[in-house]
C-alpha positions as a Markdown table, in Angstrom:
| # | Residue | x | y | z |
|---|---|---|---|---|
| 1 | Met | -5.2 | 148.9 | 164.4 |
| 2 | Thr | -2.9 | 146.0 | 163.6 |
| 3 | Asn | -4.6 | 142.8 | 162.7 |
| 4 | Arg | -3.0 | 140.2 | 165.0 |
| 5 | Leu | -4.4 | 137.2 | 163.1 |
| 6 | Glu | -2.9 | 137.9 | 159.7 |
| 7 | Pro | 0.8 | 137.4 | 160.6 |
| 8 | Ile | -0.1 | 134.2 | 162.5 |
| 9 | Leu | -1.8 | 132.7 | 159.4 |
| 10 | Leu | 1.0 | 133.8 | 157.1 |
| 11 | Gln | 3.4 | 131.9 | 159.4 |
| 12 | Lys | 1.1 | 128.9 | 159.4 |
| 13 | Lys | 1.2 | 128.8 | 155.6 |
| 14 | Arg | 5.0 | 128.8 | 155.7 |
| 15 | Glu | 5.0 | 126.0 | 158.3 |
| 16 | Val | 2.6 | 123.9 | 156.3 |
| 17 | Ala | 4.7 | 124.3 | 153.1 |
| 18 | Ile | 7.8 | 123.1 | 155.1 |
| 19 | Leu | 6.0 | 120.2 | 156.6 |
| 20 | Arg | 4.6 | 119.0 | 153.3 |
| 21 | Gln | 8.0 | 119.3 | 151.6 |
| 22 | His | 9.5 | 117.2 | 154.5 |
| 23 | Leu | 6.8 | 114.6 | 153.9 |
| 24 | Asp | 7.4 | 114.6 | 150.2 |
| 25 | Asn | 11.0 | 113.7 | 151.0 |
| 26 | Asn | 10.0 | 111.1 | 153.7 |
| 27 | Thr | 7.1 | 109.2 | 152.2 |
| 28 | Gly | 7.3 | 106.6 | 155.0 |
| 29 | His | 6.7 | 109.1 | 157.7 |
| 30 | Pro | 3.6 | 108.2 | 159.8 |
| 31 | Val | 1.9 | 111.5 | 158.8 |
| 32 | Ala | 2.4 | 110.9 | 155.1 |
| 33 | Arg | 1.1 | 107.3 | 155.5 |
| 34 | Leu | -1.9 | 108.6 | 157.4 |
| 35 | Leu | -2.7 | 111.1 | 154.7 |
| 36 | Arg | -2.5 | 108.3 | 152.1 |
| 37 | Gly | -4.9 | 106.2 | 154.1 |
| 38 | Glu | -2.2 | 103.5 | 154.8 |
| 39 | Leu | -2.2 | 104.1 | 158.5 |
| 40 | Gln | -4.8 | 104.5 | 161.3 |
| 41 | Pro | -3.8 | 106.5 | 164.3 |
| 42 | Glu | -3.8 | 104.8 | 167.7 |
| 43 | Gln | -7.2 | 105.1 | 169.4 |
| 44 | Ser | -7.1 | 107.9 | 171.9 |
| 45 | Pro | -9.6 | 108.9 | 174.6 |
| 46 | Ser | -12.7 | 110.7 | 173.3 |
| 47 | Phe | -12.5 | 114.4 | 173.8 |
| 48 | Lys | -16.2 | 114.8 | 173.1 |
| 49 | Arg | -17.1 | 112.2 | 175.7 |
| 50 | Ala | -14.9 | 113.8 | 178.3 |
| 51 | Leu | -16.8 | 117.1 | 178.0 |
| 52 | Lys | -20.1 | 115.3 | 178.6 |
| 53 | Ser | -19.5 | 115.6 | 182.4 |
| 54 | Ser | -22.1 | 115.5 | 185.1 |
| 55 | Ser | -20.7 | 118.8 | 186.2 |
| 56 | Leu | -18.7 | 121.5 | 184.5 |
| 57 | Ala | -15.8 | 120.0 | 182.5 |
| 58 | Val | -12.5 | 121.8 | 182.6 |
| 59 | Ile | -10.1 | 121.8 | 179.7 |
| 60 | Ala | -6.7 | 122.7 | 181.2 |
| 61 | Glu | -4.2 | 124.4 | 178.9 |
| 62 | Ile | -0.4 | 124.4 | 178.7 |
| 63 | Lys | 0.4 | 127.8 | 177.4 |
| 64 | Arg | 3.8 | 129.6 | 177.7 |
| 65 | Lys | 3.2 | 133.0 | 176.1 |
| 66 | Ser | 0.9 | 135.0 | 173.8 |
| 67 | Pro | 1.5 | 137.8 | 171.2 |
| 68 | Ser | -0.4 | 140.3 | 173.4 |
| 69 | Lys | 1.2 | 139.5 | 176.8 |
| 70 | Gly | 4.6 | 138.0 | 176.0 |
| 71 | Val | 5.8 | 135.3 | 178.4 |
| 72 | Ile | 3.1 | 134.1 | 180.7 |
| 73 | Ala | 4.9 | 131.2 | 182.3 |
| 74 | Pro | 8.2 | 129.4 | 181.3 |
| 75 | Ile | 6.9 | 125.8 | 181.8 |
| 76 | Ala | 10.1 | 123.9 | 181.7 |
| 77 | Asp | 8.3 | 120.6 | 182.2 |
| 78 | Pro | 5.0 | 120.4 | 180.4 |
| 79 | Val | 4.6 | 116.8 | 181.5 |
| 80 | Gln | 4.7 | 117.7 | 185.2 |
| 81 | Leu | 2.2 | 120.5 | 184.6 |
| 82 | Ala | -0.1 | 118.1 | 182.8 |
| 83 | Gln | 0.1 | 115.7 | 185.8 |
| 84 | Asn | -0.8 | 118.6 | 188.1 |
| 85 | Tyr | -3.9 | 119.3 | 186.0 |
| 86 | Ile | -4.9 | 115.7 | 186.0 |
| 87 | Ser | -4.5 | 115.5 | 189.8 |
| 88 | Gly | -6.8 | 118.5 | 190.0 |
| 89 | Gly | -9.5 | 116.7 | 188.1 |
| 90 | Ala | -9.1 | 118.2 | 184.6 |
| 91 | Asn | -11.4 | 116.5 | 182.1 |
| 92 | Ala | -9.1 | 117.2 | 179.1 |
| 93 | Leu | -5.8 | 118.9 | 178.3 |
| 94 | Ser | -5.1 | 121.6 | 175.8 |
| 95 | Ile | -1.6 | 122.0 | 174.5 |
| 96 | Leu | -0.5 | 125.0 | 172.4 |
| 97 | Thr | 1.9 | 123.8 | 169.7 |
| 98 | Asp | 2.5 | 127.1 | 167.9 |
| 99 | Gln | 6.2 | 128.0 | 168.5 |
| 100 | Thr | 6.6 | 131.4 | 166.9 |
| 101 | Phe | 3.8 | 133.3 | 168.7 |
| 102 | Phe | 3.0 | 131.1 | 171.7 |
| 103 | Gly | 6.2 | 129.4 | 172.6 |
| 104 | Gly | 4.9 | 125.9 | 172.2 |
| 105 | His | 6.0 | 122.9 | 170.1 |
| 106 | Ile | 4.5 | 119.7 | 168.7 |
| 107 | Asp | 7.0 | 117.9 | 170.9 |
| 108 | Asp | 5.1 | 119.2 | 173.9 |
| 109 | Leu | 2.1 | 117.3 | 172.7 |
| 110 | Thr | 4.0 | 114.1 | 171.9 |
| 111 | His | 5.8 | 114.0 | 175.2 |
| 112 | Val | 2.6 | 114.7 | 177.3 |
| 113 | Ala | 0.6 | 112.2 | 175.3 |
| 114 | Asn | 3.2 | 109.5 | 175.7 |
| 115 | Arg | 3.4 | 110.0 | 179.5 |
| 116 | Val | -0.3 | 110.3 | 180.3 |
| 117 | Arg | -1.4 | 107.5 | 177.9 |
| 118 | Asp | -2.4 | 105.2 | 180.8 |
| 119 | Gln | -4.5 | 107.9 | 182.4 |
| 120 | Leu | -6.9 | 108.0 | 179.5 |
| 121 | Ile | -7.3 | 111.8 | 179.4 |
| 122 | Pro | -7.9 | 113.4 | 176.0 |
| 123 | Ile | -5.6 | 116.1 | 174.6 |
| 124 | Ile | -6.6 | 118.8 | 172.1 |
| 125 | Arg | -4.0 | 120.3 | 169.8 |
| 126 | Lys | -4.4 | 124.0 | 170.2 |
| 127 | Asp | -3.0 | 125.8 | 167.1 |
| 128 | Phe | -4.1 | 127.7 | 164.0 |
| 129 | Met | -5.0 | 124.8 | 161.8 |
| 130 | Ile | -5.3 | 125.6 | 158.1 |
| 131 | Asp | -4.5 | 122.3 | 156.4 |
| 132 | Thr | -5.3 | 118.6 | 156.7 |
| 133 | Val | -1.6 | 117.9 | 157.2 |
| 134 | Gln | -1.6 | 119.6 | 160.6 |
| 135 | Ile | -4.6 | 117.5 | 161.7 |
| 136 | Ala | -2.9 | 114.3 | 160.6 |
| 137 | Glu | 0.3 | 115.4 | 162.5 |
| 138 | Ala | -1.9 | 116.0 | 165.6 |
| 139 | Ala | -3.4 | 112.6 | 165.4 |
| 140 | Val | 0.0 | 110.9 | 165.0 |
| 141 | Ser | 1.4 | 112.9 | 167.9 |
| 142 | Gly | -1.3 | 111.6 | 170.2 |
| 143 | Ala | -4.1 | 114.2 | 170.1 |
| 144 | Ser | -7.7 | 113.3 | 170.5 |
| 145 | Ala | -9.0 | 116.5 | 169.0 |
| 146 | Val | -7.9 | 119.7 | 167.2 |
| 147 | Leu | -9.0 | 123.3 | 167.3 |
| 148 | Leu | -10.7 | 124.7 | 164.2 |
| 149 | Ile | -11.0 | 128.5 | 164.3 |
| 150 | Val | -13.8 | 129.8 | 162.0 |
| 151 | Ser | -12.3 | 133.4 | 161.9 |
| 152 | Ala | -9.2 | 131.8 | 160.4 |
| 153 | Leu | -10.9 | 129.2 | 158.1 |
| 154 | Gly | -14.3 | 130.6 | 157.1 |
| 155 | Lys | -16.1 | 128.1 | 154.8 |
| 156 | Lys | -13.0 | 125.9 | 154.8 |
| 157 | Thr | -14.0 | 124.9 | 158.3 |
| 158 | Lys | -16.3 | 122.2 | 156.9 |
| 159 | Asp | -13.5 | 120.5 | 154.9 |
| 160 | Leu | -11.2 | 120.3 | 157.9 |
| 161 | Leu | -13.9 | 119.1 | 160.2 |
| 162 | Glu | -14.8 | 116.3 | 157.8 |
| 163 | Phe | -11.2 | 115.3 | 157.5 |
| 164 | Ala | -10.8 | 115.2 | 161.3 |
| 165 | Arg | -13.8 | 113.0 | 161.6 |
| 166 | Ser | -12.5 | 110.7 | 158.8 |
| 167 | Ile | -9.4 | 109.9 | 160.9 |
| 168 | Lys | -11.6 | 109.6 | 164.0 |
| 169 | Ile | -10.6 | 112.6 | 166.1 |
| 170 | Asp | -12.8 | 115.3 | 167.4 |
| 171 | Ala | -12.8 | 119.0 | 166.6 |
| 172 | Leu | -13.6 | 122.0 | 168.8 |
| 173 | Val | -14.9 | 124.6 | 166.4 |
| 174 | Glu | -14.3 | 128.0 | 167.7 |
| 175 | Ile | -16.4 | 131.1 | 167.0 |
| 176 | His | -16.5 | 134.7 | 168.2 |
| 177 | Asp | -19.7 | 136.1 | 166.7 |
| 178 | Ser | -23.1 | 135.2 | 165.4 |
| 179 | Asp | -21.9 | 135.0 | 161.7 |
| 180 | Glu | -19.2 | 132.6 | 162.7 |
| 181 | Leu | -21.7 | 130.6 | 164.7 |
| 182 | Glu | -23.9 | 130.2 | 161.7 |
| 183 | Ile | -20.9 | 128.8 | 159.7 |
| 184 | Ala | -20.1 | 126.4 | 162.6 |
| 185 | Leu | -23.6 | 125.1 | 162.7 |
| 186 | Asp | -23.9 | 124.8 | 158.9 |
| 187 | Cys | -20.7 | 122.7 | 159.1 |
| 188 | Gly | -22.3 | 120.3 | 161.5 |
| 189 | Ala | -20.0 | 121.1 | 164.4 |
| 190 | Asp | -21.0 | 119.1 | 167.5 |
| 191 | Ile | -18.5 | 120.9 | 169.9 |
| 192 | Ile | -18.5 | 124.7 | 169.7 |
| 193 | Gly | -16.3 | 127.0 | 171.6 |
| 194 | Ile | -17.1 | 130.7 | 172.1 |
| 195 | Asn | -13.8 | 132.6 | 172.3 |
| 196 | Asn | -14.2 | 135.8 | 174.4 |
| 197 | Arg | -11.0 | 137.0 | 172.7 |
| 198 | Asp | -11.3 | 138.8 | 169.3 |
| 199 | Leu | -8.4 | 137.2 | 167.4 |
| 200 | Asn | -8.0 | 140.3 | 165.2 |
| 201 | Thr | -7.4 | 142.6 | 168.1 |
| 202 | Phe | -6.8 | 140.1 | 171.0 |
| 203 | Ile | -9.2 | 142.2 | 173.1 |
| 204 | Val | -11.1 | 140.0 | 175.6 |
| 205 | Asp | -14.8 | 140.5 | 176.6 |
| 206 | Thr | -16.0 | 137.9 | 179.0 |
| 207 | Glu | -19.6 | 138.8 | 178.2 |
| 208 | Arg | -19.2 | 137.6 | 174.7 |
| 209 | Ala | -19.8 | 133.9 | 175.6 |
| 210 | Met | -22.8 | 134.8 | 177.7 |
| 211 | Gln | -24.4 | 136.7 | 174.8 |
| 212 | Leu | -24.1 | 133.8 | 172.3 |
| 213 | Val | -24.6 | 130.7 | 174.3 |
| 214 | Ser | -28.4 | 130.7 | 174.0 |
| 215 | Ala | -28.1 | 130.5 | 170.1 |
| 216 | Ile | -26.4 | 127.2 | 170.3 |
| 217 | Pro | -28.6 | 124.1 | 170.1 |
| 218 | Asp | -28.8 | 121.9 | 173.2 |
| 219 | Ser | -27.4 | 119.0 | 171.2 |
| 220 | Val | -24.1 | 120.8 | 170.7 |
| 221 | Ile | -21.4 | 120.8 | 173.5 |
| 222 | Lys | -20.7 | 124.4 | 174.5 |
| 223 | Val | -17.3 | 125.6 | 175.6 |
| 224 | Ala | -16.4 | 129.0 | 177.0 |
| 225 | Glu | -12.8 | 130.2 | 176.2 |
| 226 | Ser | -10.5 | 133.0 | 177.2 |
| 227 | Gly | -10.5 | 135.5 | 180.1 |
| 228 | Ile | -11.5 | 133.0 | 182.8 |
| 229 | Thr | -9.3 | 134.4 | 185.5 |
| 230 | Val | -11.2 | 133.3 | 188.6 |
| 231 | Pro | -13.2 | 130.1 | 189.3 |
| 232 | Ala | -16.4 | 132.1 | 190.0 |
| 233 | Leu | -16.6 | 133.1 | 186.3 |
| 234 | Ala | -16.3 | 129.4 | 185.3 |
| 235 | Arg | -19.2 | 128.6 | 187.5 |
| 236 | Gln | -21.2 | 131.4 | 186.0 |
| 237 | Tyr | -20.6 | 130.0 | 182.6 |
| 238 | Tyr | -21.9 | 126.6 | 183.8 |
| 239 | Gln | -25.0 | 128.2 | 185.2 |
| 240 | Ala | -25.5 | 130.0 | 181.8 |
| 241 | Gly | -25.5 | 126.6 | 179.9 |
| 242 | Phe | -21.9 | 125.9 | 179.1 |
| 243 | Asp | -20.7 | 122.3 | 179.3 |
| 244 | Ala | -17.0 | 123.2 | 179.6 |
| 245 | Val | -14.5 | 125.9 | 180.0 |
| 246 | Leu | -11.0 | 126.2 | 178.5 |
| 247 | Ile | -8.6 | 127.8 | 180.9 |
| 248 | Gly | -4.9 | 128.6 | 180.2 |
| 249 | Glu | -3.3 | 131.7 | 181.6 |
| 250 | Ala | -4.9 | 131.5 | 185.0 |
| 251 | Leu | -3.8 | 127.9 | 185.4 |
| 252 | Val | -0.2 | 128.3 | 184.3 |
| 253 | Lys | 0.2 | 131.3 | 186.6 |
| 254 | Ser | -1.5 | 129.7 | 189.6 |
| 255 | Asp | 0.5 | 128.5 | 192.5 |
| 256 | Asn | -2.1 | 125.7 | 192.9 |
| 257 | Pro | -3.7 | 124.7 | 189.6 |
| 258 | Glu | -5.2 | 121.6 | 191.2 |
| 259 | His | -7.2 | 123.8 | 193.6 |
| 260 | Phe | -8.2 | 126.2 | 190.8 |
| 261 | Ile | -9.6 | 123.4 | 188.8 |
| 262 | Gln | -11.6 | 122.0 | 191.7 |
| 263 | Ala | -12.9 | 125.5 | 192.6 |
| 264 | Cys | -14.3 | 125.9 | 189.1 |
| 265 | Arg | -16.9 | 123.3 | 190.0 |
| 266 | His | -17.4 | 124.0 | 193.7 |
| 267 | Gly | -17.4 | 127.5 | 195.2 |
């Protein structure tokens, strides 16, 4: 069976090399200055605080396509979709910035962050982060948090988590099995997402999150990810002990994403 994660990570290595070369040639770039400690990113709304809701928190995702399903939704105007999510009561936004495999772009993050700044809603950069330069780029672009995927990073997760904290943005540390959970906990992750999707095969099992949630300490914010196609499942995750759900495909395909978000909390 083809390993779907490997080509994505190879592409990320190429992108990081290009970005670092660009910064070497543009030493005054905000990302370069942030990496040198000469610049502090603008303070953004706390992603962690937003997930500490009195009810189920919803992270609403802007997602155009995936390697397994192709185009999911064209999303000509990510800013308008973000506004729809906010109107529905989303606690945070997730913006996919991978272009090659998911059809996103870092500009989507920048445009949305600039337009919703006054609404104080945190944004997580959803991408395959393998290097500190990507985290710095996320912060400069307006993100409050980044995704760190243990299956992609392994023991390197700790280094990137510490760097994110050093520039005062949060990290959602994503795991898929008990071994990855052990790594996340050893790293000191305080927000852990259980991805129902196996990134090596892209197969989704919505029971995966249910099986692992009890092994996560109460002090850690717990997020269920992938395969949440109906609000009833989101409510089941809340009853099982999750603090938040991350929903992408079902929202971008919905005729009424505002109602979908509201229904995740109230049946």
